[in-house]
C-alpha positions, -999 to 999 in steps of 0.1 A, spaced: 796 81 555 812 47 559 790 17 567 809 -10 587 815 -41 567 799 -63 594 766 -44 594 765 -46 556 770 -83 557 742 -87 583 719 -65 562 725 -86 530 718 -118 549 686 -104 564 675 -91 531 681 -125 514 661 -143 542 634 -117 536 633 -125 499 634 -163 503 606 -162 529 583 -143 505 586 -109 520 579 -90 487 549 -113 481 536 -103 515 541 -66 508 527 -65 473 498 -90 475 486 -84 511 477 -121 517 454 -129 546 467 -140 580 445 -171 581 424 -190 556 390 -203 566 386 -240 560 356 -264 564 365 -272 600 382 -240 612 410 -218 602 445 -225 589 475 -202 589 489 -222 559 474 -216 525 461 -248 510 476 -241 475 513 -245 469 516 -213 449 501 -191 476 510 -183 512 496 -164 542 514 -137 561 520 -161 590 534 -188 568 559 -163 553 571 -152 587 576 -188 599 595 -196 567 617 -165 573 624 -176 609 633 -212 599 656 -199 571 672 -176 596 678 -205 620 696 -223 592 717 -193 583 727 -188 620 734 -225 622 758 -224 592 775 -193 607 780 -211 640 795 -241 624 818 -219 604 827 -200 636 835 -233 654 862 -240 628 878 -206 635 881 -211 673 914 -229 678 923 -219 713 892 -233 732 880 -268 722 849 -266 745 838 -233 729 843 -247 694 823 -279 703 795 -258 717 794 -236 685 794 -267 664 766 -285 683 744 -254 684 750 -248 647 740 -284 638 710 -282 660 698 -249 644 704 -263 609 683 -294 618 656 -273 633 654 -250 603 654 -279 578 628 -298 597 606 -267 601 606 -261 563 600 -298 557 571 -299 582 555 -268 566 558 -283 532 542 -316 543 514 -298 561 507 -277 530 505 -309 509 480 -325 533 457 -295 532 449 -299 495 
């Protein structure tokens, strides 16, 4: 049985995003979905060393945005026959990278403010 190279590459990228987002932590520790605070609930854990399930999924999503953004910027450099298509890929890639980075940055700052 031969696995196509493209599917193997996608699987490795998804697995790496799963690890970076804390997927194994979510599976092994079974963290809560939300944390009760003094004035309500929070989907972010107040301690930097812990996370909630929701936080892990959001981190996975923002990291996936960055990976797709880097892939789109790479693809834009490979398109030589259509300048508009290359420009679209480049702009979408840059936007996804910025969205991913700003999402991770925002979550980190929100966690710092919860302490």
